[in-house]
C-alpha positions as CSV (number, residue, x, y, z in Angstrom):
1,M,122.8,33.9,107.2
2,V,120.3,35.7,105.4
3,T,120.6,39.3,105.9
4,G,118.6,40.9,102.9
5,G,115.4,40.0,101.3
6,C,111.7,40.3,101.7
7,F,110.5,38.3,104.7
8,L,106.7,37.6,104.6
9,I,104.4,35.7,106.9
10,A,103.3,32.7,105.0
11,S,99.1,33.1,105.3
12,K,96.8,35.8,105.4
13,T,95.9,35.2,108.9
14,S,99.5,35.7,110.3
15,I,99.9,38.9,108.1
16,R,97.0,40.2,110.3
17,G,98.4,38.8,113.6
18,M,101.4,40.7,113.0
19,C,99.6,43.9,112.0
20,S,97.3,43.8,115.5
21,V,100.7,43.7,117.5
22,G,102.3,46.8,115.4
23,Y,105.0,44.7,113.2
24,P,105.7,45.9,110.8
25,A,104.5,49.7,111.3
26,P,101.0,49.9,111.0
27,R,101.3,51.9,108.1
28,R,103.3,49.0,106.4
29,C,100.9,46.4,107.2
30,A,97.8,48.2,106.0
31,D,100.0,48.6,102.5
32,V,100.2,44.7,102.8
33,L,96.8,44.0,103.6
34,R,95.0,46.3,101.1
35,P,95.5,44.0,98.4
36,L,94.4,40.8,99.8
37,K,90.8,41.9,99.4
38,A,91.0,43.3,96.3
39,A,91.5,40.5,93.9
40,P,92.0,36.9,93.8
41,L,95.7,36.1,94.6
42,R,97.1,34.4,91.5
43,S,96.2,37.8,89.7
44,R,98.3,40.0,92.0
45,G,101.9,41.2,90.8
46,A,104.9,41.2,93.1
47,V,106.3,44.1,94.7
48,D,110.0,45.2,94.2
49,C,111.6,45.6,97.3
50,K,114.8,46.5,96.1
51,T,116.7,43.7,97.5
52,P,120.0,41.9,96.5
53,N,119.4,38.3,94.9
54,R,119.8,35.6,98.3
55,K,119.3,32.0,98.0
56,K,115.6,31.1,99.3
57,Q,115.8,30.1,103.0
58,T,113.5,29.3,105.7
59,H,113.9,30.4,109.3
60,D,112.1,30.5,112.4
61,Y,111.1,34.0,113.4
62,A,112.4,33.3,117.0
63,K,115.9,32.7,115.7
64,K,115.6,35.7,113.1
65,K,113.5,38.5,114.7
66,N,116.1,41.0,114.0
67,A,115.7,40.3,110.1
68,G,114.1,43.4,108.5
69,T,111.1,43.6,106.9
70,C,111.0,45.1,103.0
71,E,113.3,48.0,103.1
72,M,112.1,51.3,102.1
73,E,114.3,54.5,101.7
74,K,111.7,56.7,103.3
75,Q,108.3,56.7,104.0
76,P,106.3,57.9,100.4
77,L,104.1,60.5,100.4
78,P,100.7,60.2,99.8
79,T,99.5,60.7,96.1
80,D,96.5,62.6,94.8
81,D,94.3,59.4,94.9
82,H,95.5,58.5,98.5
83,Q,92.6,56.8,100.3
84,P,92.6,56.3,104.0
85,E,93.7,52.9,105.1
86,A,91.5,50.0,105.8
87,T,90.3,49.3,108.8
88,E,90.9,45.3,109.8
89,A,87.1,44.9,110.2
90,E,87.0,46.0,106.8
91,V,89.6,43.5,105.7
92,E,87.9,40.5,107.4
93,A,84.4,41.3,105.8
94,G,86.1,41.7,102.1
95,Q,84.2,44.7,102.0
96,P,86.0,47.9,100.0
97,A,87.2,50.9,102.0
98,S,85.8,53.2,99.6
99,S,82.8,55.0,101.6
100,E,85.2,58.0,101.4
101,P,86.0,59.8,97.8
102,A,88.9,58.3,96.1
103,A,90.6,62.0,95.7
104,R,90.6,65.0,98.3
105,A,88.7,67.9,97.6
106,G,90.4,70.0,95.2
107,W,90.2,73.8,94.3
108,D,88.2,74.3,90.9
109,S,90.8,77.2,90.4
110,K,93.8,78.6,91.0
111,I,92.2,81.9,91.6
112,E,89.8,80.3,94.2
113,Y,93.0,79.5,96.3
114,F,94.4,82.8,96.2
115,L,90.9,84.1,97.5
116,A,91.1,81.8,100.5
117,Q,94.7,82.3,101.0
118,V,94.5,86.0,101.0
119,G,90.9,86.4,102.7
120,F,92.5,84.3,105.7
121,S,95.7,86.0,105.8
122,V,94.3,89.5,105.2
123,G,92.1,90.5,108.2
124,L,91.2,93.1,110.9
125,G,94.8,93.1,112.2
126,N,96.0,94.9,108.6
127,V,93.5,97.6,109.2
128,W,93.7,98.4,112.8
129,R,96.9,96.8,114.2
130,F,99.4,97.5,111.6
131,P,98.9,101.1,111.2
132,Y,99.2,101.6,115.1
133,L,102.5,99.8,115.3
134,C,103.9,101.4,112.1
135,H,102.9,104.9,113.4
136,Q,103.8,103.9,117.5
137,N,107.1,102.3,116.6
138,G,109.1,104.9,114.2
139,G,106.7,105.0,110.9
140,G,109.0,104.0,107.9
141,A,111.7,102.4,110.1
142,F,109.1,100.1,111.1
143,L,108.2,99.3,107.9
144,L,112.0,98.3,106.9
145,L,112.3,96.4,110.1
146,Y,108.9,94.7,109.0
147,V,110.0,93.5,105.6
148,L,113.4,92.4,107.0
149,L,111.2,90.0,109.5
150,M,109.1,89.1,106.7
151,L,111.5,88.0,104.4
152,V,113.9,86.1,107.0
153,V,111.4,84.6,109.0
154,G,107.9,84.8,107.8
155,I,108.3,83.9,104.3
156,P,110.4,80.9,104.9
157,L,107.6,79.7,107.7
158,F,104.9,80.0,105.4
159,F,106.6,78.1,102.7
160,L,107.1,75.3,105.0
161,E,103.4,75.2,105.7
162,L,102.4,75.4,102.4
163,A,104.5,73.0,101.1
164,A,103.5,70.3,104.2
165,G,99.9,70.9,103.4
166,Q,100.7,70.2,99.8
167,A,102.7,67.3,100.1
168,I,101.1,65.3,102.6
169,R,97.5,66.3,101.7
170,Q,96.0,66.4,105.1
171,G,95.1,69.3,107.6
172,S,97.3,70.4,110.6
173,I,96.7,66.9,112.9
174,G,97.8,64.2,109.8
175,V,100.5,66.3,108.7
176,W,102.4,66.6,111.8
177,K,101.6,63.0,112.8
178,F,103.1,62.3,109.6
179,I,106.1,64.2,110.0
180,S,106.5,62.7,113.4
181,P,104.0,61.0,115.5
182,R,105.3,61.9,118.9
183,L,104.4,65.3,117.7
184,A,101.0,64.9,116.5
185,G,100.0,67.0,119.3
186,I,100.9,70.0,117.4
187,G,97.8,69.6,114.8
188,Y,95.3,69.3,118.1
189,S,97.1,72.6,119.7
190,S,96.3,74.6,116.3
191,C,92.7,73.4,116.7
192,V,92.4,74.4,120.3
193,V,94.2,77.8,119.5
194,C,91.8,78.5,116.2
195,F,88.5,77.6,118.6
196,F,90.1,80.1,121.1
197,V,90.3,83.0,118.4
198,A,86.9,81.8,116.6
199,L,85.1,82.6,119.8
200,Y,86.1,86.1,120.1
201,Y,86.8,86.9,116.6
202,N,83.4,86.4,115.9
203,V,82.2,88.7,118.2
204,I,83.9,91.5,116.6
205,L,82.0,90.5,113.6
206,A,79.1,91.0,115.7
207,W,80.1,94.6,116.6
208,S,80.7,95.4,113.1
209,L,76.9,94.2,112.2
210,F,75.7,96.3,115.1
211,Y,77.2,99.1,114.0
212,L,76.1,98.1,110.0
213,G,72.7,98.4,111.2
214,N,72.8,101.6,112.7
215,S,74.7,103.1,109.6
216,F,71.3,103.7,107.8
217,Q,69.9,106.6,109.4
218,S,70.8,110.2,109.0
219,P,72.1,111.6,111.3
220,L,74.2,108.6,112.5
221,P,73.3,107.9,116.2
222,W,77.0,108.7,117.2
223,E,77.0,112.3,115.8
224,Q,75.9,114.1,118.5
225,C,75.3,113.5,122.2
226,P,71.9,112.3,123.2
227,Q,69.5,114.5,125.5
228,Q,68.6,114.0,129.0
229,G,66.0,116.3,130.7
230,N,67.1,119.8,129.5
231,G,70.5,119.3,128.5
232,T,72.8,116.3,127.3
233,V,74.0,113.2,129.4
234,K,77.2,114.0,131.2
235,E,78.8,110.8,130.2
236,C,78.9,111.9,126.4
237,E,79.6,115.8,127.4
238,K,82.8,114.6,129.4
239,S,83.9,112.3,126.5
240,S,82.8,112.3,122.9
241,P,79.4,111.2,121.0
242,T,81.4,108.0,119.5
243,S,82.9,107.2,122.9
244,F,79.7,107.4,124.3
245,F,78.1,105.4,121.8
246,W,80.6,102.9,121.7
247,Y,81.3,102.5,125.5
248,R,77.4,103.0,126.4
249,K,74.9,102.3,123.6
250,A,76.8,99.5,122.2
251,L,78.4,97.6,124.8
252,D,77.1,99.2,128.0
253,I,80.2,98.6,129.5
254,T,80.7,97.9,133.2
255,D,83.6,99.9,135.3
256,S,85.7,96.7,135.4
257,I,86.2,93.0,134.6
258,D,84.9,92.0,138.1
259,E,81.5,93.3,137.4
260,T,79.6,90.8,134.8
261,G,76.5,92.7,134.4
262,S,73.7,91.1,132.3
263,F,73.5,90.1,128.8
264,N,73.3,92.7,126.2
265,P,70.5,91.5,123.9
266,Y,71.8,93.6,121.0
267,I,74.9,92.0,120.8
268,V,73.4,88.5,121.5
269,G,71.2,88.8,118.3
270,C,74.3,90.1,116.4
271,L,76.8,87.1,117.2
272,L,73.8,84.9,116.7
273,A,73.7,86.7,113.1
274,A,77.5,86.3,112.7
275,W,77.7,82.7,113.7
276,T,74.8,81.8,111.3
277,L,76.8,83.6,108.3
278,V,80.0,81.4,109.1
279,C,77.7,78.3,109.1
280,L,76.1,79.0,105.6
281,G,79.3,79.9,104.3
282,M,81.0,76.7,105.7
283,F,77.8,74.4,105.2
284,K,79.4,72.5,102.0
285,G,82.9,73.1,103.1
286,I,85.5,74.8,100.7
287,K,82.9,74.5,97.9
288,S,80.4,76.8,99.5
289,S,83.1,79.3,101.5
290,V,85.0,80.0,98.2
291,K,81.6,81.4,96.9
292,V,81.2,83.8,99.4
293,M,85.2,84.5,99.2
294,Y,84.9,85.9,95.6
295,F,83.0,88.9,97.4
296,S,84.5,88.7,101.0
297,S,88.0,88.9,99.5
298,I,87.8,91.2,96.8
299,F,85.1,93.8,98.4
300,P,87.6,95.1,101.0
301,Y,90.0,96.4,98.3
302,V,87.2,98.5,96.4
303,V,86.4,100.1,100.0
304,L,90.3,100.7,101.0
305,I,90.6,102.6,97.4
306,C,87.2,104.4,97.9
307,F,88.5,105.4,101.0
308,L,91.6,106.4,99.9
309,V,91.1,108.4,97.0
310,R,88.2,110.1,99.1
311,G,90.5,110.8,102.4
312,L,93.3,112.4,100.3
313,M,90.8,115.0,99.4
314,L,90.7,116.0,102.6
315,D,92.2,118.5,104.4
316,G,94.8,117.4,107.1
317,A,95.3,114.2,105.3
318,L,99.2,114.4,104.0
319,D,99.9,115.6,107.9
320,G,98.6,112.4,108.8
321,I,100.6,110.5,106.3
322,A,103.7,112.2,107.0
323,Y,103.5,111.4,111.0
324,M,102.9,107.7,109.7
325,F,105.9,107.3,107.7
326,Y,108.0,109.7,109.4
327,P,111.2,107.3,110.0
328,K,112.5,107.3,113.7
329,L,115.6,104.7,113.2
330,K,116.8,104.9,116.8
331,I,113.9,102.6,117.6
332,W,115.9,100.0,115.9
333,A,117.7,99.7,119.4
334,D,114.6,98.9,121.2
335,I,113.9,95.2,121.5
336,Q,110.6,95.7,122.4
337,V,109.9,97.0,118.8
338,W,111.3,93.9,117.4
339,R,109.2,91.8,119.1
340,Q,106.3,93.7,118.0
341,A,107.3,93.9,114.4
342,A,107.9,90.2,114.8
343,T,104.6,89.3,116.2
344,Q,102.9,91.2,113.6
345,V,104.5,89.2,110.9
346,F,103.6,86.0,112.7
347,F,99.9,86.9,113.0
348,A,99.6,88.7,109.9
349,L,100.5,85.5,107.6
350,G,98.4,83.3,110.2
351,L,101.1,80.9,111.1
352,G,100.3,78.0,113.1
353,F,96.5,78.0,112.8
354,G,96.7,75.3,110.5
355,S,94.6,76.7,108.2
356,I,97.4,77.6,105.8
357,I,98.1,73.9,105.6
358,A,94.4,73.1,105.3
359,Y,93.9,75.1,102.1
360,S,97.1,74.2,100.8
361,S,96.0,70.6,100.9
362,Y,93.4,70.8,98.5
363,N,95.8,71.8,95.8
364,P,97.5,69.8,93.3
365,K,100.7,68.1,93.9
366,N,102.4,69.8,91.3
367,N,101.3,73.4,92.5
368,N,104.1,76.0,92.8
369,C,103.6,76.6,96.4
370,H,107.1,78.6,96.8
371,R,105.9,81.3,94.2
372,D,102.6,81.0,96.3
373,A,104.6,81.8,99.4
374,F,105.9,85.2,98.0
375,T,103.0,86.2,96.3
376,V,100.3,86.1,99.2
377,S,103.0,87.4,101.6
378,G,103.5,90.5,99.3
379,I,99.8,90.9,99.0
380,N,99.4,90.8,102.6
381,F,102.0,93.2,103.2
382,L,100.5,95.9,100.6
383,T,97.3,95.5,101.7
384,S,98.7,96.5,105.2
385,V,100.3,99.6,103.6
386,L,97.3,100.6,101.8
387,A,95.4,100.0,105.0
388,S,97.7,102.3,107.1
389,L,97.4,105.1,104.1
390,V,93.8,105.1,104.6
391,V,93.5,105.1,108.0
392,F,96.0,108.1,108.7
393,A,94.8,110.0,105.9
394,V,91.4,110.0,107.7
395,L,92.7,110.4,111.1
396,G,95.0,113.2,109.7
397,F,91.6,115.0,108.7
398,R,90.0,114.1,112.0
399,A,93.2,115.3,114.1
400,K,93.1,118.7,111.7
401,N,89.7,119.1,112.6
402,K,90.0,118.8,116.5
403,T,93.3,121.0,116.2
404,L,91.3,124.0,114.8
405,E,88.9,123.4,117.1
406,C,91.3,123.3,120.3
407,V,93.1,126.5,118.6
408,A,89.6,128.6,118.1
409,S,88.8,127.9,121.7
410,N,91.9,128.9,123.1
411,L,91.8,132.2,121.2
412,K,87.9,132.7,122.3
413,K,89.3,132.3,126.3
414,L,92.4,134.6,125.4
415,S,90.3,137.4,123.8
416,E,87.9,137.5,126.9
417,R,91.3,137.8,129.2
418,S,91.7,141.6,130.3
419,D,93.9,140.8,132.9
420,V,96.9,139.4,130.5
421,D,99.8,142.2,129.9
422,V,99.4,143.0,126.1
423,H,102.7,142.5,125.4
424,L,102.1,138.9,126.0
425,M,98.8,138.8,123.9
426,P,99.6,137.1,120.1
427,S,99.0,139.4,117.5
428,F,95.9,136.9,116.1
429,N,92.9,138.2,114.3
430,Y,90.6,136.9,117.1
431,S,87.6,137.7,114.7
432,D,88.5,134.5,112.5
433,P,90.2,131.9,114.4
434,S,90.7,129.8,111.2
435,S,93.2,132.4,110.1
436,V,95.7,131.0,112.5
437,T,97.1,127.9,111.9
438,P,97.7,125.2,114.5
439,E,101.9,125.8,113.9
440,L,101.7,129.7,114.5
441,Y,99.3,128.9,117.6
442,R,101.9,126.2,119.0
443,T,105.0,128.5,118.6
444,W,103.2,131.6,120.5
445,F,102.1,128.7,123.0
446,G,105.9,127.0,123.5
447,L,107.2,130.6,124.4
448,I,104.7,132.5,126.0
449,G,101.2,130.8,126.2
450,K,102.4,128.1,128.9
451,N,103.2,130.9,131.2
452,I,100.0,132.6,131.3
453,S,97.9,131.4,134.3
454,G,94.4,129.7,132.8
455,N,93.0,126.9,131.2
456,F,94.9,127.1,128.0
457,T,96.3,123.8,126.2
458,D,98.9,122.7,123.4
459,C,97.1,121.9,120.6
460,D,99.6,118.8,119.3
461,L,98.4,117.5,116.1
462,E,100.2,114.2,116.6
463,K,98.7,113.8,120.1
464,E,95.2,114.1,118.6
465,M,96.4,111.3,116.2
466,Q,97.1,109.2,119.4
467,Q,93.7,109.3,120.3
468,G,92.2,105.8,119.8
469,A,94.5,104.6,117.1
470,E,94.8,100.9,118.2
471,G,92.4,98.1,117.8
472,T,88.7,98.6,118.4
473,G,89.2,102.1,119.3
474,L,90.4,103.0,116.0
475,A,87.6,101.3,114.3
476,F,84.7,102.2,116.6
477,I,85.8,105.3,118.4
478,A,88.5,107.2,115.9
479,F,87.5,106.1,112.5
480,T,83.6,106.5,113.0
481,E,84.3,110.0,114.2
482,A,86.2,110.8,111.2
483,M,83.5,109.3,109.2
484,S,80.6,111.6,110.7
485,L,82.5,114.7,109.7
486,L,82.6,113.7,106.1
487,P,79.3,115.0,103.9
488,G,77.1,111.9,103.1
489,S,78.4,110.1,106.7
490,P,75.7,107.2,106.5
491,F,76.9,105.9,103.2
492,W,80.9,106.0,104.4
493,S,79.9,104.3,107.7
494,A,78.1,101.6,106.0
495,L,80.7,101.0,103.7
496,F,83.2,100.9,106.2
497,F,81.4,98.3,108.7
498,L,80.5,95.9,105.6
499,M,84.1,96.2,104.8
500,L,84.8,95.0,108.1
501,L,82.4,92.3,108.3
502,N,83.8,91.0,105.1
503,L,87.5,90.9,106.3
504,G,86.5,89.0,109.5
505,L,84.5,86.7,107.3
506,S,87.2,85.5,105.2
507,T,89.3,84.8,108.3
508,M,86.5,83.0,110.2
509,F,86.4,80.9,107.1
510,G,90.1,80.2,107.4
511,T,90.0,79.8,110.9
512,M,86.9,77.5,111.0
513,E,88.7,75.2,108.2
514,G,91.9,75.3,110.6
515,I,89.6,73.1,112.8
516,L,87.2,71.2,110.8
517,A,89.8,69.9,108.0
518,P,92.0,68.5,110.5
519,L,89.5,67.0,112.8
520,T,87.5,65.6,109.8
521,D,90.8,64.0,108.0
522,R,91.6,62.2,111.5
523,F,88.3,61.1,112.3
524,K,86.1,59.3,109.9
525,T,82.8,59.6,111.5
526,L,83.4,63.3,111.5
527,A,84.2,63.2,107.8
528,N,80.8,61.1,107.2
529,N,78.7,63.8,108.9
530,K,80.9,66.7,108.3
531,T,77.9,69.1,107.5
532,K,76.5,68.0,111.1
533,F,79.8,68.7,112.4
534,T,80.1,72.0,111.0
535,I,76.7,72.8,112.4
536,F,77.4,71.8,115.9
537,S,80.6,73.5,115.9
538,C,78.9,76.7,115.2
539,V,76.1,75.9,118.0
540,L,79.0,75.2,120.3
541,G,80.9,78.5,119.5
542,F,77.5,80.8,119.6
543,L,76.8,79.3,123.3
544,I,80.6,79.9,124.4
545,G,80.6,82.9,122.8
546,L,77.6,84.2,124.9
547,L,80.4,84.9,127.3
548,F,81.5,87.9,125.5
549,T,78.3,89.5,125.0
550,Q,78.0,90.3,129.0
551,R,78.3,94.1,130.2
552,C,82.2,93.0,130.9
553,G,82.7,90.8,127.4
554,N,84.9,93.9,125.8
555,Y,87.4,92.8,128.5
556,F,87.2,89.4,128.2
557,V,87.5,89.9,124.3
558,A,90.8,92.0,125.4
559,M,92.0,88.9,127.2
560,F,91.4,86.2,124.8
561,D,93.1,88.7,122.1
562,D,96.4,89.3,124.0
563,Y,97.0,85.9,125.5
564,S,95.1,83.0,124.3
565,A,96.8,82.7,121.2
566,T,100.1,84.7,121.1
567,L,102.2,82.4,123.4
568,P,100.5,78.7,122.4
569,L,100.9,79.8,118.7
570,I,104.6,80.7,119.2
571,I,104.9,77.5,120.9
572,V,103.7,75.4,118.1
573,V,105.1,77.1,115.4
574,V,108.6,76.5,117.1
575,F,107.6,72.6,117.4
576,E,106.5,72.8,113.7
577,T,110.1,74.4,112.7
578,F,112.1,71.7,114.8
579,S,109.8,68.7,113.6
580,V,110.5,69.4,110.0
581,S,114.0,70.8,110.0
582,W,115.5,68.4,112.6
583,L,113.5,65.1,113.3
584,Y,112.0,64.9,109.8
585,G,114.9,66.5,108.2
586,A,115.5,69.6,106.0
587,D,117.0,67.9,103.4
588,R,114.6,65.1,103.2
589,F,111.8,67.9,103.2
590,L,113.8,69.7,100.2
591,D,113.7,66.5,98.5
592,D,109.7,66.0,99.0
593,I,109.1,69.6,97.7
594,E,111.5,68.7,94.8
595,E,109.8,65.4,93.8
596,M,106.4,67.6,94.0
597,L,107.4,71.0,91.8
598,G,110.2,69.1,89.5
599,W,112.6,71.6,91.2
600,R,114.7,71.9,94.2
601,P,114.1,75.2,96.2
602,P,117.5,77.1,97.4
603,A,119.4,75.4,99.8
604,I,119.4,78.4,102.0
605,Y,115.6,77.6,103.1
606,K,117.6,74.4,104.8
607,Y,119.4,76.7,107.2
608,M,116.9,79.3,107.3
609,W,114.5,76.4,109.0
610,K,116.9,75.0,111.0
611,Y,118.8,77.9,112.5
612,V,117.5,81.7,111.2
613,C,113.7,80.9,112.0
614,L,114.2,78.3,114.8
615,L,116.4,80.9,116.7
616,A,113.9,83.7,116.1
617,M,110.9,82.1,116.9
618,L,112.8,80.8,120.5
619,G,113.8,84.5,120.8
620,L,110.2,85.7,120.3
621,L,108.9,82.9,122.6
622,G,111.5,84.3,125.5
623,A,110.7,88.0,125.0
624,T,107.0,87.5,124.8
625,A,107.2,85.1,128.0
626,V,109.3,87.3,129.8
627,R,107.2,90.1,129.4
628,M,104.0,88.3,130.5
629,F,105.9,87.1,133.6
630,I,107.7,90.2,134.5
631,E,104.9,92.9,133.9
632,R,101.8,91.9,135.4
633,P,98.6,91.9,132.5
634,T,96.6,94.8,132.4
635,Y,93.5,95.5,130.4
636,L,92.1,99.4,129.1
637,A,89.0,99.9,131.2
638,W,86.2,102.4,130.8
639,N,85.1,104.5,133.9
640,Q,81.7,105.5,133.6
641,E,82.2,108.3,136.4
642,T,85.1,110.0,134.7
643,A,84.4,109.0,131.4
644,S,87.6,108.3,130.7
645,E,89.7,105.0,129.7
646,N,92.0,104.1,132.5
647,R,94.4,101.0,132.7
648,L,93.7,98.4,135.5
649,V,95.5,95.2,136.1
650,Y,93.4,91.8,135.8
651,P,92.4,90.4,139.1
652,D,93.8,86.9,140.5
653,W,90.7,84.9,139.5
654,A,91.6,86.4,135.8
655,L,95.2,85.6,135.8
656,A,94.1,82.0,136.6
657,V,91.7,82.3,133.6
658,L,94.8,83.1,131.4
659,A,97.1,80.5,132.8
660,L,94.5,78.0,132.1
661,L,94.0,78.9,128.4
662,I,97.6,78.9,127.6
663,V,97.8,75.3,129.5
664,F,94.5,73.9,127.6
665,A,96.1,75.0,124.4
666,M,99.1,73.5,124.7
667,M,98.2,70.5,126.9
668,P,97.8,68.3,123.5
669,V,101.4,68.4,122.7
670,P,102.5,66.5,126.0
671,V,99.9,64.2,125.9
672,A,100.2,63.1,122.1
673,L,104.0,62.6,123.1
674,I,103.2,60.5,126.3
675,H,100.5,58.4,124.4
676,A,103.2,57.6,121.5
677,V,105.7,56.4,123.8
678,L,103.4,54.4,125.7
679,Q,102.0,53.0,122.5
680,D,105.7,52.2,121.0
681,R,106.5,50.3,124.2
682,T,102.9,48.5,124.4
683,R,103.7,47.3,120.5
684,R,107.4,46.1,121.6
685,A,105.9,44.0,124.4
686,A,103.4,42.3,122.2
687,R,106.3,41.6,119.3
688,G,108.0,39.9,122.3
689,A,105.0,37.9,123.0
690,V,104.7,36.5,119.7
691,T,108.2,35.7,119.1
692,G,108.6,31.7,118.0
693,Q,105.0,31.8,116.6
694,Y,105.4,32.4,113.3
695,R,107.7,31.4,110.3
696,I,109.3,34.2,108.1
697,V,109.7,33.0,104.3
698,S,113.0,34.8,102.5
699,T,112.5,35.2,99.0
700,D,115.0,36.3,96.0
701,D,115.0,39.3,94.3
702,N,111.7,38.8,92.8
703,C,110.4,39.8,96.6
704,E,107.3,38.0,96.6
705,T,104.4,39.4,98.9
706,P,101.1,38.3,100.3
707,M,100.0,39.4,97.1
708,T,102.0,36.2,95.4
709,D,100.1,32.7,95.8
710,M,100.8,31.3,99.3
711,S,100.9,27.9,98.4
712,E,103.0,28.3,95.6
713,L,105.6,30.0,97.4
714,S,105.8,27.5,100.4
715,H,106.1,24.8,97.7
716,R,108.9,26.6,96.2
717,N,111.1,26.7,99.1
718,G,110.1,23.0,100.5
719,T,108.1,23.8,103.4
720,D,104.5,24.2,104.4
721,A,103.5,27.8,105.3
722,S,101.1,26.9,107.7
723,S,102.8,24.6,109.9
724,P,104.3,26.3,113.3
């Protein structure tokens, strides 16, 4: 009985029939069929199947249905000149399947690739999320925790995505389908999450455009409260000029998410402009977007350095930096701080979006992606630290000014009081309030002042720094107020919002690439009409994005930012890590990387991927899910009557929307799994249906294939290949 060798269908028609029912695997069938249309049969060489030397025999397929085809140690990775597989229709027509380029598009230089990866990973979160977390969660202690989690979890997963994209040279859909066909839905889920993020992220760009347009006037419109009749607007008096401009002029916000309101025409126009910029940048794929990135990825660093130099010259800057980096080691015992640090590492590197995979797929096969993982991660971390220095230097200046104003206001009240015991009165120079330091005043207030009746307040520098120090509140309220105190405030304001615009654009290019690249790789029709598909995606994003331009739109932005991406992306990365380390095999993946790079990465990555990263992501998933289900989700709302922010719970219909967003983002994973299982069953059933209809040819170690003349082969075997 023949146990080895290469078994082949004895005619081209038979081969096509076998491929149509899925035997052998479709990928193998395409490899077998492709040469049939390329050259005359007699001119084709043989394929070395690495089989032992066997005597040539002929067997019925019905009797030998369990015999194997040409054995391969593992599925080979695509090469640089890898082409999409030919369709059966093309084989029948004898037409070449070369309507697509022979080689995948690539970067013109390593600098372009670095600008793209850094531009995507360094975004708005580095400027307004990281500084807030660092300050709230122990300062220097949080930095140490962040670095630890980045080294143990962030960089290994970042390296995994870089290597997968570079090796397989496909977008996220193609990569995860190649690694595990039953988990092909991971790539589709990444695309859905990218689309959700693009919807609300571009609205932030629209807000930046609105503020940028209002920066070219002096004085700035948010420096003073507007006049109403004989006085100022009450809402502005109760809050501040910057808060009033943000909530009333820019957003014209409602009191809750239940009150929808009309569309804001200014923000609609800015949103259209933002999507137009994205569309123009993505018009020619990476070839056009990278030209924009030469400016959009570098310009923010120029602005940050300018702000740092100017900020360090301000009174109170060092106080702000000291408050930020002051270590509070006790926070390491708080599980929520670990959760926030892990989440920040996760989003700072852009894991799970598919954009890292898409960008690395344009690299040459021998690119050192291991070094890239450390370099990009290091630049990302240093950018976060630089942004934190800038933010807290400027916020320290703002807080110092507000604290001095508080001291002067209290001293004025004290000087007007005649009923206070003279022994309780501080020996301050009331005619010169600037001579009284906040520390001196706080000492008196803590000992005596708090016991004196009257509206006296504690002028706390740290409390002032915490006001509006997160997210949009930091960028559009706190930082904006600080810039209005600087000489030449319109210049600094225009510079700041131009920086935000460029940070957002670089991230948007990466996010859109995470949508477009996988879909165009997967569907040939979209690949042939990529420009039209890009324009269609941008138009669709603008139309759906109108939801965020309503008066309650800011609440929907917060909803999408907090819930539409966090949980789905964590689940996506869990599946990614599991499929590579356990289904595909960590050792096998390291073999592929060694074949690419010419050297084998340290074996520690195997254990990182299989155990440390996977368990860490499962822990993060559990902590996020528990927090989401135990604590009812809330959002920060603006109350027009009290002119203050207050936290409200989401109504039931909003919770239903949240659940639908999460379910919709994760739906492709089980759907693709079920589809793959059903497809496998169909193929097995089809194989059984054709049992006995074909005869198999066994050859020696020369292993003739369909590239060998079939008539010659049948003559040598003493049988007619066309006979049943």
